[in-house]
N, C-alpha and C positions, 0 to 999 in steps of 0.2 A: 504493500500500500504506500502511495506517496504522502508528502504533506498534503498536496492540494485535495486528494482524495478523503484523507483524514478530516481535513479543515471543511471540506463540504458536509461531510456525514455527521458530523459532530455539531456544525453551524445550524443543521436542519433540527437535529435533536433540541438544541437550545431554544430554537424558536417555538416548537412545540411545548415547550415547558415556560413560555414566557419570560426567557432569558435574553441576556444580549450577545448577539454573535460576534461581536466585537470583541467582548471580554474573552470568547473562546480562542479568536485569533490571538488577542494578546498573550494568553496563556501559552499557545502552541509556539509563538514565536519565541518569548522569554526562555522557556524550557530547551528551545533548540539552540540558545545560545548565540543567536544570530541577530544582526541589526535588520532593519525593515528592508535595506536593499538586498543584502545577502540571501534574507527569508522569500523574497518575492522571485529572486534569481534562481532559487533552489525547491521551488513548488514541485517539480517533477521529480525530485530526488526521493529515493525509497526511505521509509523510515524503519529502525530497527524493531523489533519486538519488543525489546527492553523500554525503548523510549515511548513506543506506543503504550503499554501498559502504565508507565510513570504518569503520562498525559492524562489518559482517560481515568487513572485513580483520583489524580488531582481534580480533574473536570467535574467527577461525580460529587465532590465535595462541593462545588460551586452550585451544580446543577441541582442536587437534592438535599445539601444540608444549608444551601444560602451562604456559603463562607466567601467573602469576596476574594477575587482573584489576586488582588493587591496583598492579601494577607497570604496567599498561597504561594506568592512569587517573592514577597517580603520586601516589596518596594513599590512605591508609585512616583510615576513621573511629574515633575511640577517645573514650569519654565525650562524645560531643557536639562534639568538635573533629576538623578533617581534618588529620591528620599526613602530611606527604611521607615515601614510603619508596622504597626502590629493592633491588636486588639485595646491597647491602651490610648491611641491617639485617632482623632477623626482623620479618614483618607484625604489627602490634597484633592482637590476638585478643580478643574479647570476654570470655573468661574472666580476663583479666589486670584488667579492670574491676572483677572483685569483689575483686582484690589492693587496688586504690586504695582503694575502697568499704570495707575493713576496716580500712586504715590511717586513713582519716579517721574513721572511727569510734573507733578506739582513741586517737586523738589527742584528740579531743572528750572522752572518759572519763578518760584519765589525765593529759592536760597542760592541759586546762580553758582553752583559748584564749590561754596563752603562747606567746611568740615561742620558737621553737625551730629546730634544725638538723637538716637532714635530707640523707642521701646516697643516690641511686640509683645503685649499683653495677652497672656492665655496664649502661649505660642503652640502647643501641641506638638506635631512633628518638628517644628522649627521652619516650615516652609516658607513662610512671610519673611520673618526676620532674617534668616540665612539668605535667603534669595537677594534680599535688599543689600544684605553686605557684600554678596560676591558681585551684583551689578553697579553697585556705587562705592567705590573705596573711600571717599568722603563721608559716608555714614557710619558712625560709630555706633553699632547695634547692641542693644541688650534684649534677651528674650527670657519670657518670665512664664511661669505656669504653678498653679496650686499642686499639679499631680508629680510626685517624683517619679512614677512610672514614665509618664508623658516626658519629663526632662531627660530621663536616660534615653530615650528614643533621639530626643532632640540634639543630646550632647554627642552621641553616636554620628548622627547627620554633620553635625559641626564639625568632627574629627574628619569624617569620610571626605566632606566637601572642602576642607580646609579653610573655613569660614572664620573669619575673627569676630567672634560675637563673645559677649558676656552671658552666662547663664545664671539664672535668679531663681530660687525657690520662692515664690510669693503667692499668697491669695489675694488678686488683684493687686492693691498698691500697699498691703502690708508691709513688706520687706523691701519696697521701692524706697530709695531715699536721695535722688536728684531729679534735677529739671531737664525736660526733654524737649527739642524742637519739634519732633515728630512722634505722636503715639499712635500705632496702628493696631487694630484687632479685629479677629472673626470670633465674637462672643458666641455662645449657643443661643441661638434665636428660635426655636421649633416651639410652639405651645405644647404645656404638657399633656394635653388631652390627645394632641394629633396622632393618628394611626400609622405607623411608619411601614414601609416595605420590610419583609423579612431580612433581607440583607443588610439594610441599614442598621437594623437592630443588632446587629454584630459588633457596631462601634459604640465607643463608652457614653453612656446616658450623660455624664457630666459635660462632654463636649457638644451635646446635642440639643438640651431642652432648657428654655429660658424662662420658666414661669408660665401663668395661666395665659398671657398675651403673646409669650415670646420675647418681650422687650426689658425683662427685669435686668439682665446683665448690663444694656444699654443706660438704662437710669442710674443704676449703682455706679457704673464708671463716669459718667457724666456728673453725677453729683460729687465724686470724690477728686476728680482729675485736676482741677485748677491748681493745687499747690505743687504738681508735678510737671507743669508746663511753663515754658520760657514766655517772656512777654509776646513775643511774635513765633506763632506754634501753629501745628496741624494736627488735627484728629482725623482719622480716617477710619471707619468701619466697613465690614460688609455686612449687609442686610438683607 
């Protein structure tokens, strides 16, 4: 059986189970240890029995047990970087890349290549703060989270991607003791009673739910933020 045949067969099965065929392709490509260019060039190549068994075993965890593909391969792609993920952090989403892009745009517009301080509040995997540090060397970035397990993942990503960021264990601003030019956050914003897809339920509740209306963290952050902002400062949220 070729990669192409295996992909076609399993993608059909995924669609029958209301799962994403793109997730099947991602799993197949990642397990084959090929970049997208190599993968498409080699679609007609035969797969080994051992590889097929490993792929189908992991695929069943996605199709039948709703384990996210990113948990199965151990990472998620964000802004061109592979960030380690686990059950302890929110899986980075493509929508959050828009938040990073907007912060970089506003930095260029208002700070004009000055050296500034940035806080990524509730960092999770570290994807926002670490990406900002990698993209703009004049940003001196701190990343914080209440979860030590999340900070462990973020620290691994910091080291893996060689990012110059400070890691802080803090419940919102509790252990923050400086002022920042930019504070950016993707806080939990799903209303408590909202029903989630099974696969999203595999992610940590602390990173998902934001009170009855989903705005508890925004209100708390905005209520407490002023002492941690410089006179000219930017607040950026995903919402």
